[in-house]
N, C-alpha and C positions, 0 to 999 in steps of 0.2 A: 504494500500500500504506500503510495507516494505521500510526501508531506503536503502537497496540494489537496489530495483526496481527504486526508485527515482534517486539514483546516476547513475544507468545504463542509464536511460532515459536522464538524463542531459549530460552524456558522448556521447550518440548517437546524441543528439541535437547539442552538440559542434562540432562533426565531420561534421554534415551537414552545420553548420555555417562556418566552416573552408573551406569546399569545395566551398561554395557560395562566400566567400571573395577572394578565390584564382581565381575565374572567373574574378572579377574586377581587381585583381592584374596582371593577365596574360595579359589583354588588355593594361593596363597602362604600363607594362614593354615592351610590343611589341612597343608601341608608344614612348618609352624612356621618359616617365613622371616619375620623381622621386617620391618616396613615402615619405611623411612627417612623417606619424605615422600609425601604426596598433593598433587599440584600442580593448581591450578585456573588454567588459562591458561598462557601461555609468556612468555619474556622475563624482564626483571628482576623480582625479588620486591618486592611492595609492602608486604605484612605477612604474619605467620604466626600461626595459632591452633593450638597444639599441633603436630601433624604435618602440618597442612594449610596450604600456602602459597598465597597469592593473588598472581598475577602480572599484569604490565602488559597483555598481550594476551589477552583472554578467548576464545581460539580452540580450546580443547580442555581435556583433563585427562590426568593420568597418575598411575600408582602406581609409586613407586620403592622396590624392596626394598633392604635392606642388602646391598651388593654381595658382601661376603665370604660371607655366609650364602647368597645366591642362587647363587654360584659353586660351593658345596659340593654342590648337588643335581645329579642326572644331567642330561645334555642332553635326554633324553626328557621329564623333568618340566619343564625350562625351556621346551621346545617346547609342552607342555601349558599352562603358565602364559601363554605368548604367545598361544596360540590361544583361550584361554578367553574373552577379551573379544569377539572377532568371533563366537564360537559363541553367546554370550548374545544378541548383536544379531540373529543368525539366528533364534533361538528366539522372541524377543519380536517381531521383524518378522513371523514367521509367525502368532503369536497375534493380533497387531493386524490382520493381513490377513484372518484368518478372522472376527474380531469385526466387521470392516467389512462383511461379507457376511451378517450376521444380518438377519432380516426385520422385526423390531420396533424398529428404530432410527430416530431422526430423521435428517434430512439432515445436520444439524450433527454428530451422533455419527458417521455414516459418514465424513464429511470428516475428523474428528479422528482416527479409527482408521486411515484410509487414510494420512493424513499421518504418523502415528507409525510405521506399517509402512514407508513410503517412507524416512523418516529412518533407521530401523534398518538397512534394506538398503543405503542410501547410505553409512552408517558402515562397514559390512562391506566394501563395494566399495573405498572409499578406504583403509581401514585394512589391507587385505591386499596393497596394492601393496608390492613388495619394496624400499622406500625407507626408509633410516634417518631418523627414529627410529620409524617406523610398525611395527605388529605384524607385517606381512608380512616386513619385514627380519629381525625376531627369529625368525620361523618358519623362514625360509630359513637363517639363520645356525645355529640350533639343530638343524635337520635335517642340515646339513652336519657339525656336531660329532657328532651322534648316529650318523651313518654312518662316523665315524672320519676325516673329512676337513675339519677346522675351517679357517676362513679365517685367513690370516695377519694379524697386527696391522696391517701396512701396508695390506692390502686393506680392513680394517675402517675404518681412519682415512680413507682416500680415499672409501669408500662413505658415511661420515658427512658428510664435507665436501660431496660432491655432493648427497646427499639433503637436507641442511639448506638448501643453496642453492636446490634445486628447490622445497622447501616454502615457504621465505620468498618466492621469486619468485611462486609461485601465490597465496600469501596477500596480497601487496601488489597483484597484478593484480586479485584478487577484490574488494578494497576499492574499487577504482575502476570495476569493471564489473558487480557484482551488484546494488548498490542503485541504484534509479532516481534520476535527477537532475531537478531542476525547471528 
């Protein structure tokens, strides 16, 4: 795999992540919940431009609302905000999938639209896993609260510890197994 292909794939993935986070942002803006931070990457902060922080590990993005304002909205709206990102990726994945099946496209266009479709659906699959801090965790947590059976603070703490451990383990494993070695 060439350096150009890796850079292009990362750029396409970044575009899918931006669309995903815009789904969360749109619902929060509609509800007039202020945004505390938009994070690009994870880990220690390298620098910040306005509300956008750039972090050491460029492995994703997040939108962090002001917690007090976020907690004032109902669990149903918090559930909607959590589900908005994956729903955006489902819509865009479907659009790119249909575009890849158009008859007047070059082979390169078909490959690009197919890759964008696959990336969006992959983001949905990964992001709906009920592991903190992924959207799936927030969906499960807010569904429980909406039904009048919220998780205890102790259960949430343990879920975050286990979830973060799993995600860091998968991330470190991926660094050593996804990219080809010479």
